[in-house]
N, C-alpha and C positions, 0 to 999 in steps of 0.2 A: 697745539692749536691755541693761539693767543687772541683774545678779544677784549677790547677796552670799551666800556660804556660809561658815559657821564650820567649818573643817575639823576642829577638835578636838572640839567639843561637840555638834553638832546631832544626831548619831545614836548617841551613846554608850549611851543607854538601851536600844538594840536589840541590844547584844552578848549572845551566847549563850556559855555556859561549857563545855558538854559537846558536843564535835563528834559523838560517837557517838550522841547522842540529839537532836542539834540539829534542830528542826523546820524544814522548808523548805530542807534542804541541797540537794536536787536542784532545787528551785525556783531557787536561786541559780545552779546550773549552767546551767539553761535560759536564765535572764535574761542571764547572761554570754555564752552561746553566741550569743544574738540580737545582743548588742552587738558581738561579734567578727564576725558575719556582715555587719552593716551597715558596719563598717570595711573589710572585704574588698571589698564592693560599691563603696564610695566610691573605693577605689584602683583597682579593676578597670575602671571605666567608661572611663578614658582609653585603656587598651590595647585594649579591645574595639571602641570606637567612634571611634578616632582617624581612621580612613579617611574617616569622614563629617564629623568635626570639622575635618579638614584643609582642605577647600575652603571650608567655611562661614566659617572664620576666616582664610583665606589663609595657612596654615602650611606650611612645608616638612616633608618626611618626617623630617629630622634633628631637628626640634623635639620629636618624641616622646621621644627619649632625654633631652633636656635637661629637659623638663617632668617626666618620670617621675623623673629623678635628683634634681631639686630637692625634690620631695615626700619622697623617701626620705631625702635628706640632712637635711631638717628633722626627720623622724621619728627619725633616728639621734641627733640632738642632744637632742631633747626626750624621747625614750623613757627614757633613763637618769634624766633629771631628774624625770619623772613617777614612775619607780621609787623614787627617793629620797623623793619626796613621799608615795608609798604606804607607805613604811616609817615615815614621821614622822607623817602625818596620817590621819584617818579615810578609809578606802578607798571607802566608799559615797558620801561627799560628792564625792570626786574623780571617780568614775564618773558620777554625775549631772551634774556640770558638764562634764566633757570629752566625754562621749558625748551627753548630751541638749542642753545649751545650745549646744555647739559645732557642732551640726548645722546651724545657720543659715548657716554659711560654705559648706557643701556646697550648700545651696539656692542661695546666691548664685552658685556656679559655673555654674549653669544660665543665668545672665543675662549672662555675659561676651560681649564683642564684639571683643576683640583679644588678641594674644599676651601683652602686659604684664599685662592683667587676669587671664589664666589663670595666669601665674606667681605673682602675688601671692596669689590665692585658693587655689591648690593648696598653697602654703607654709603659709598660715594654717590651712587645713583639716587638713593633715597634722600640724601641731603638736598639735592636740587628739586626733586619731585615734590617735596614738602612745601614749596613756595606757592604753588598754584592755588590751593584752597583758601588760605587767609587773604591773599591779595584779591582773588576773585570775589569773595564775600564782601570785601570792602568796596570794590568797584560797583557791584550790584546795588549796594546801599546808596551810592551816589548817582546811580542812573535811574532809580525808581523811588517813588514816595512810599511812606509807610503802608499805605493801602495796597500798593501793587508789588511791594518787595517779595511777599510770599509767592506770588504768581511767577515773578521773574526767577526766583530761586528754584521754584518747582520746574519751570521750563528748562533752566540750566541743568538741574539734576536729572530731569526726565530725559532730555536729549542724551545726556551721558549714559543713563541707564539703558535706554532703548538700544542705542548703538552698542552698548556694552554686551547685550545679548548676542548680537552677531559676532562680536569680537571674541567672547568667551567660547562660543560654539566652534568658531574657526580655530582658536587656539587648541581646544580639546582634540580636534581632528588631527593635529600635528603629532599626536601620539603614534600614529601609524606611518609617519614619514621618518626615514633615517635622519638622525640628528635634527628632528623637527623642533625640539626645544630651542636649539640654536637659532633656527630660522625665526622663531617667535620673538626672540630678543632683538634680532636684526631688524625685523619689521617694526617692532615697538619703538626702537631707538630712532629709526628713520622717520616714523610718524611724529615723534617728538620734535625732531629738527624741523620738519615741515610745519608743525604748529607754531614754532617760534618765528619762522619766516612769514607766515600768514598774519600773525599778530603785528609784526614789524610794519607791514605794508597797509593793513586794513583797520587796525584797532585805533580808537580815539579815546584819549584820556579825559575823564570828567573832572570837574572841580569838586574837592572834598566838601561834603555838607550841603551841596546845592539843592538837594531834594528835601531837606528838613523844612518843616513848616515855616513859611515867611522868609527863608534865607536866600531864595533864588537870586534876588538882585544884589545882595551883599555877600554872597558866598565866597567870592574871591578875596574880599577884604577880611572876612571872618577866618578863612583858611590861613591867611598871612598873619593875622593877629594872634591866632591860637594854634601854633604849630606843635607837633609832637615833641616831647622831651621824655627822657628816661625817668625823671622825677614824677611825671604824671602817671606812669604805669602802675605805681603802687596804689593809686586811687581806685583802680579796677578791683583790687582785692578788698575794698571797703564796701563794695556793692553786694548786698546779701543775695539777691537773685542770681547774679552772675556767679558767685561762689557756689551756690547750689547747683547751677547748671554745669559748672566745671566738674563737680563731684558726680553728677548724673552722667556726664559724658565719659568720665573715667571708668564708670561701671558698665559701659556699653559692650558687654562681652559678646554680643551677637556678631560683632565684626569678625571674630575668630572663625565663624562658620565658613567664610570665603576661603580661608586657609586650609581648614581641615575637612570640609564637607566632601570633596572628591575622595580623599583617603578613607573617610568614614564609610562612604557608600561602597567603596571597593573592598575594604577589609571586613565590614560587618553586615553588608547586604548583598555582597557578591555581584555588584554592578561594575562593569569595566569603566575605565576613566573616560573613554570617548562618550559613553552613554551618561555617565555621572556628570559630565560637563553640561549636558542638556538640563539636568536638574539645577545646577548652579546658574545656568542661563535663565531658567524659570524664576529663580530667586531674584536675579538681576532684573528680569522683566517686570516682576511685581514691584520692585523698587522704582523702575522707570515710570510705570503706569501710575503708581501711588503718588509719586512726586508731582505729576501733573494735577491729580485730583486734590492733593493736600495744598498745592499752591493756589488752586482756584478757591478752595474753602478759606484759606488764610486771607486771600484778597477780599472775599465776600464779607467776612465777619469784621475785618479791619481791627482797630483797637480803640474804638470810641470809649468814652469815660463810663458809659453804662454797661459795657461788656468787655472790660479790660482783661478779664481772665478767660475769654471765650477761646482763644488759641490754646491756652493751657488745658482747658477741659477737653478739647478735641484731641490733643496729643496724649492726654492721660488715658482716654478711652482706647486710642490706638495702641498704646503701650500695654494695656491690659490684654487686648486681643493678641498681641504678639506673644505673650506668655502662653496662651492657649495653643496657638499654632506651632510654637516652638516645641512644646512638650509632645504634641502629636507627631511632629516631624522626626524627633529623636527617639521617642519611646516605642512607637508602633512599627513593627516589622511587616512591611507589605511584600516581602519576598524580593524577587529580582525584576518585578514589573516597575519601570520608572514612572508610570503614569501617576499613581497616587503621590509619590514623592514630589513630582513636578507640580501637581496641583496644590499640595500643602505648602510647598516652598514659594509658589507664586503668591498665595494668600499671605504668607509670612512676610515676604518682601513688600507686599502692598502696604501693610500696616507699619512696618519698620520705616517706610519711606516718609512718614509724617514728621520725622525728626527735623530735617533741615528746613523745609519750606515753612514750618511753624516756628521753629526756634530762631531762624535767621532774622526775621523782622523783630522778634521779641528782644534779641540782643541789641539790635540797632536802636530800639526805643529807650534803652537804659545806658547807652554809652554815647560819648561825644564823638564827632566826626574824626578828630585827629587820633583817636584811640581805637577805632573800630577794627582796623586790620590786626592790631595787636590782640584785641579781645577775641576775634575770630581765630587767630593763631593759637592763643592759649586754650580756647574751647575745643576746636576740632582737630588742629594739628598737634597741640600739646597734650591736653588732658586725655582725649580719646586715644591717642597713640600710646601714651604712657600706660594707660589701662590695658590696651591691646597687647603691649609688650609683656606686661605681668601675666595676663591670662593666657597668652600664647605659650609662654614659658611653663606655666603651671600645667597646661594641657600636655605639653611635651614631657614634663617630669612625672606626671601622675598616670599617664597612659599605660606605662609598663605594669603598674601594680593594680590599676582599677579598670583598664580598658578604655579605649577612646570613646566608645558609646556612652559609658557611664559618666565619664568626666564631662563631656559636652552637655549631657542631660542635666546633671545636678548643678554644675557650676554656672553654666550660662543661664539657665532658667532661674536659678536662685538670685543671680544678679538683677534680673528683670524685676523680681519681687521687691528688692530693696529700692530700685528706682521708682517703682509705683508709689512707695511711701514718701520718697523725697518730693514728688510733685504735689502732695498734699500740703507741704510746707511752702512751696513756691507760690501757691495761691495767696498766702498771707503776706508775702514780701513784694511781689511784683508791682502792684499798683502804686505803692509808695516809691519804689525806685523809678518808675516811669514819671511820676509827678516831680521828683527831684531833678531828673535829667531835663524835663521840659522847662523847668524853672531856669536852669543854667542856660539853655538855648535862648530863652526869652530875654534874659539879661544881656546876652551877647547881641541879640538883634536890636535891643533898645540902645545899646552903646554905639552901634554903627549906623542907625537910621538918622 
């Protein structure tokens, strides 16, 4: 299948200049939410249905960690690259290609017959799927102002999470269907292709930086005068708050729960995969609900000079609560009744959800428009997935000697404690980094007015 897309010119005529009056703003959010949902389902099938894939393909239990880690490693490498592409080229074209055309590789995953084929196709599929998050984050920053970016991110993530509940539960039921895991990959790949088609016809590309304070009227000129370059990327690593956020994201070991929770429940609590998927659905549901709430709070508090660290404080509290719920979820044996596990994981997902709606607008406040897709790529696609790769591999390697239950409990909860300490430091750096970025944008505005 050959597809040629001119990343610079094909969609330029669709650019809108006034984000406040931009028609179809929320249509963009819905389309991007659907794309994010599809990527999540593609990655989640392995963790949920591994217990039925395992005998069909003759895999050892340890293979789950290696396959999942490979996909995340590829995503960690390609995510920042897609982020830089999103800063340099037309983002609609990238989304159509990486989300739509690339879906054929997920369909192909349903046709595998051995371990080697799984590894190859998981790697290829993950390379394209990693484009959605950094590009979407950049687009949302250009569709909404600082005050409403948290709400937009919360809605995007919330829609993805709520629909993810349905998708996860449906995928879990495929355990009882002959070759159901193959059907799961066929469906996910088909939805990915559909997502690309919908984006092609209905998505509208915004101007970079059009929602930054005072930039609306001159955003097009500013975008042309201050384009992305590889030399500028190194300036991101001089930003103290961003560097700390990258470390924080690297240590977000809770992501491994989605990979190992069904197996943990099956092996250590005696809960079948079909029922265990309901617990994972509760975790996803908590994430979905929490993102709406976190987005609303992020919008309400804004980032005024008198409360510059308000978002940081809210996230810090949520992070502390996540430690409590995580320990209860992994350390307390409630037997085979899924009710308590579902409730605890619902609450855990709720507080974990404060991550993106709070930190998304914070990163936008300390980066310039031409570098935001790259910053988001480094933050969520790069740093998070690299950490996820490491901790996924560690879980797989240590499980044989320590047991999956002990590895998840001590490693994942221990990482949360380190992150709680990091956020005490971010309090001291964030206001200075916001002031510096505001100064740069003010200088650009003065040059163009």
